[in-house]
Steps between C-alpha positions, in 0.01 A plus 500: 500500500380619159188712494345652190252721685536874473622701796160663549331157514748379762447816704122454487538144630732622774254772599222239524714286728584797721130582520422141599772506766353816650166329564425391855327175402800334328617190685868444571558225241338698219688808616831319478422376148400851392816639655715250309319582175548868571874456548528313169304772322711770665818330373354467150409871504848586620657291221277663240594846623869412494468372144308808393761724658779313322324547166405862554612720218547869472403685190793709379532739217821489306563641155129573462421130535339332798626170637462295816791461736543320833478706815836565657529456876 
């Protein structure tokens, strides 16, 4: 699933869903739908974090010049 939203936007949506799920007046059907939406958002956030981690660069200084290099694991 492709999503162009920023990580912070996805997290805000996920936080809203969690807040809704914590309410006592949510019926079971709506709760299940919110839970499913929350799982999808969680997976999107996880994917975004994995992609960000893969692209993370470290600033190194070599020969008085700065360049970006991949993190080594």
